[in-house]
C-alpha positions, 0 to 999 in steps of 0.5 A: 578889056572892053565888054565887047571883047569879053563877050567875044571870049565867052561866045567862043567858049560857048561854041567850043562847048558844043564840041565838048558836049559831043565827047563822052569821057575822060580819065575817071574816078568813078565817072568824074575826070581826074583833072580838067587840063593838061597841067592838072592831069600831069600832076595826078589831078592835084593842085587845089592849092597851086595856081597855074593857068586859066584852067585852074578855075575848073579845079579851084575857082580861087586859083585864077585870082592872080592869073593875068589875061590868058587863053588856054585851048586844048584837047585830050585823046582818051582810050578806055578799054572796058569789058567783062567776063561771064563764068557760068552765066545764064543772062549775060554771055559766057566768056570775055566781051569787050566794049567797042569804040575805044578812042575819044577826043575831048576839048577844053577851053578857058579865058581869064580876064583881069578887072579894074578892081583887081579881081578877075573874070574867068570863062571855062568849058570842060567835060566832067568825065562821062560813061560810054560802053558799046557792046556788039551783038554777041550770041549768048547761046541762051536767050538770044543776041546781045549782052542783055539778050536784046541786041547791041547794048550800051550807054552814052553819058555826056556832061558839059560844064560851062562856068563863069568865075569871079575871083579875087586875092585879098592879102594872103587869101584868094577866093572864087565863086563860079555859077555853073550851068550843065548840059547832059546827054544820054542814050541807052540801047539793048536793055529790053530784057529789063522791061519786066522790072521797069515802070515804063518800058517805052522809056527804058531803052533805044530812044536815042539821045535825050538831053538834060539841063541844070545848074549849080555852084562851085567855089573855093579859097586859097590861103598863103600860110607862109612864103612856101606853104599854101592851103586850098579848099574847093567844092561844088554843090549837087548840080540839079538837072532836069529829068531824062524824060525819054529814059524815065523808065530807067533812072529812078524817080522818072528819069532823075539824074543829078550830078553829085557834089564833091569837095577837095582840100589840099596843100602845096609846098615849095620845097625849093624855089623851083620845086613844088609838091602837092597833096590833095584829098577829094570826096565825091558824093555819088551816094546822094544821087539815087540813080547812081547809088540805089541798089539794083534790087531797090525797086522797079526801074524808074520808080521813086527810090527805085533800082540804080547802079549801086555806086558808093561814094569815092575818096581820092588821094592825089599827089603831084610834083612840079619842077620848073627846070628852066625858063623854057621847061617845066616838068610834072608827075603825079599819082592818084588813088581812088576807091572803087564805087562798084561792089560785087553785088552790082556787077551785072548792071555795071557792065554798062558803066564799069567805072572801076579804075583805082590807080592813075600814074601821070606825067607831063610838062610845059614848054614855053615857046616864047614870052607869051605862048606855051604848050602844056602836055600830059599822059595818064595811065590807069592799069586794069582793075577788076571787080567780080560778083554774082550774076543777077537777072531781072528775075533774080540771081543765078549761080554765074559770076561776072567780072568787070574789067577796065584800064585807061590811057590818055594824052592831053595837049594844050596851047596857052597864050598870055596877053 
């Protein structure tokens, strides 16, 4: 593999990254993706200790240490259905209101390159979930039009990860490290009523898309405990992001919106030569990012330690199974259960970001077209979850109640080629 070909591969990933950045969401745990490829999603996001393909670097950078030269190119069609119901409310509309624009496309790509020293270099581009709501200009009958009395309302958060992974296997231990750069885009609309509690109401809402750039580090290990049992551990640091200056009156500390750290540990057990079961545990540190974690009454919007969405940390348990049924076909299934980051005291502002699904049921597989080309596919369904709490307004609580609701579905198809 020449340097020129490696650079061509990384350039292709960068170009596709621009397309990834235009997509807002993926099946989510909070707003983190349940998995970053069709293989991972088919197994409930499990597999931190189970190597499959070049996209494994997104779950555990060590996972590509013994993957050969391979290209994975795929896309996901995501269908989040989200909304709320107001009962006796005085600020938000009474009755059911659903967000519009319920279908999104999100691509992913990874390219794995073996090196002369036995290690590998992996380039990957993928989205990290995201948040999107688009509420129509409904009539509230109390203070004007729109969910928050200021016309059509919603938010759009985009996150693109671009990582370069170095991984190697030494004896029974694989390790990987992945310096990662991140591009974020954000917009908000219809939040004018919150101007009274913002440090800068000109940098609060309706300013179009703003962009933020940052970096962090991801890493992991895999250990062969025996011929049939493997352990994996992977994590990422907080991604330190530049501020959203156009929304410095919304996010705490002048537009600060870092991406939380996370850690995942798990086991993979080969029950039979062609049957593997995986169990993972993941913790996402939403509470370490003030814009997400601070309570809605913590202080003015945009101020240091000011108001946020009130999100708590999320714990996720993931169970996956892979059956290599024949030389042509592999079948997978999985289930993931996550805690809910949104409490009843913060439901009103989280109308904008109801990331409250807690159960994910998944299935999929791989069809080998020939010795070099394969098709990976997956389907995910997250049944509806609801969270109810008291309505709050910029001036304080009311006797009304708000019930958030959300369910999700997605399908993912990928083409992979080994060289």
